[in-house]
N, C-alpha and C positions, 0 to 999 in steps of 0.2 A: 457262575460266568467267570469270574476271576479266573478262577481254575481251571476252566476250558481252554479260555485265552493262554493260558501260559502253558499247557499242554500243548496246544496247536504252534505256539513259538518254539518251544524247544523241538514240537516234530519237525519244523520247517529249517532250524538251524542245523540238526542231525542231518537232514537231507540235501540240504547245502552243503555240509561240512564232507557228505559222501561222495556227492560229485564233483567235488574239487580234489578227493582223493585220486578217484577214479580217473580223471581227468591227467592227473601227475603222472598216474604211476601209467597211464596208455605210452606216452610218448617214450618213457623208460622201457616199457616192455617192446615198443617199435623198435627204439635204438638197439638194444640186446638181439632183436629177432634181426635185425639188419643188418648186424653188425659182422655176424660169419661171411653174410653175402659177400661184401666186399674181400676179404682174404680167399673166400672160393672161386670169386671172378678174379682175381687177380693171376694167381697159378698158370690160367688157362693163354694168359697172353704170350709169355715166353714162351709158348710151346711151337713157335717158328724160329726163333733167333737160332736154338741150337742149328737147325742147318746150313744157315747162313755161315754161324761160325766156323761151321766142317767146311764147309767151301771156301772160307779165307784161309783155313791152315793148311789146305790141301795144296798150294804153289809156293815153294820155298826159292832161295840164290842157290841152294846144293842140291835140288831135286824137286818130285813133285810126288806126295802122298807117300808111299813106303819106298819110292824108288832114289836112286842118288846119282847125280850126274856123276859122269866118268867110270861108274859101275860096267862090268861086263856084260853082254846078252845074257849069259847064264844067270847072272847075280841079280837082273833084271826080271826077267821071267820067274824065278823064285819066290822074289820080294812083291809081284806084283797076282800071284797065285792065281788071278783068274787067266783065263788064254786071252792072247794079244793078238789082233788079225794082223796078218804081212809076214812076208819072208824076208829072211837075210841069208841070200845063198853063197855072199861074198864078203870082203872086206869095205865096199863102195856105200855111199849114203842111202839109207833104205827108213821106210817109216813104218812105226806100230801104231794101233791104236787098240784102247780097250774096248771090249765086246760090250754088250746091252746098254742099260742107262747111263753111263760115263762116256760111250760110242764117240758123241759129238762133244766132248769136255777137252779132249787133249789129243796131240800126236807127238811121239816120241820118236827122235831122232837117232837113229843109231849109225856110227861109221867108226869104222876098225871095229867091229864086234863090238864098240862099247857105247853108250849113253853119253850124247853130247851136248844134248838140247830139247827143249821140248816146244810148243806151240798152242796157243790157245785162241779160240776164235767166236768165242762167247763172251755174255757179261755174268755168268753164272760164277766163273773161277774170278778172285781176285788176285792180282799180281803180287810181288812180295814187296812191299811199301805202299800199296794199296790203292795204284792204278789198275783200270780194268776197261773192258771193251765199252764206248759209249761216250766216254769222258771226252773232253775238249784238252787241245794242246795246253792251255792256260790251266787246268787243273790238273794236269802231270806235272807241269814246271812247278807247283807248288806244292807240289806230293816229294819230287825231285829237286831242290833248288840247286845243289851244289854240283851234282854230278852228271845233270841231263844234257847232253849234246843233240842241238837241234842238227839234223843233215838231210839232203833232197830227196824226193822218194824217186825209186829209180824208174816207174812207170806212170805217175801223175804228178804232171810239171807244178799242182797247185799243191800236192800232197808233202808231207815230211815224213822222218822218225824221228822218235826224241831215244837216243841211244843214254841210257843208264849207265856210267862208268861201275866197277864193281870198287867197294870200299876198299878193298885189300889187292896186292899185288897176284894174281893166278886166280883171280874170283869169277866166278859167272857175271854174264853182263844182263840186262832186260833190252830190249829191242820195241818198242812201241811203234805200230804201223799208222799212220794221219792221214785221211784223206782228204781232198779238196775242200771238203766243208768243214777241218777242223776237227772233226771226230776220229778218234781211236776206232779202227775196225779188226784188229786184231796183235796181238803180242806175245814175244819169245824168250824164254831164259835160256840162255846156253853160253858155252864155253867158245873161244876164240880159236880158229877163225870160223868155224860153222854157225855160231849164232848170226853173222853176218853175211850168211849163202839166203839170196834175197828169194829164190824160186824154191827154196828149202831143197828136197831131196828129187832130182829130175829121174 
């Protein structure tokens, strides 16, 4: 009987010990299995930012995308590569738009057969310095604290413009149009005097 008790006691110790090892190894196994899931799931998150980053880098003080301010009409067409909508029959002010997906993103102003300005009317494109459609005047003034001048809006008594002066002589300006509710409705980057044409190309 004493021998049988010892055998049963030993069996119980082994069984408990076995359970202990199984319980300890399960979290490790689960942790090891779960660990790859974190890194695998993470790359999926940065899938959207590249598009936003591309949009952010599109607008510059010296141009837009592949085109540069003060380029000739031929240089603009060659740099853009795809067809632009609009005709430029003379040296007066004319507008050109991209075709396809970017048709609503930007309007190029051509005068004297040179690119003198571009206009943006949506919140997909970020202006140089961080401003965009939908922001408030206060947000803009935070982004452009030193060079932003508030001027009256020509057609909206309660509206304003924030005209951001160039950092260096002869550089391009940014003009944000702000409605009576204090919200940016559109903005433009261009060379003077064309950047101040309120009506654009008539």
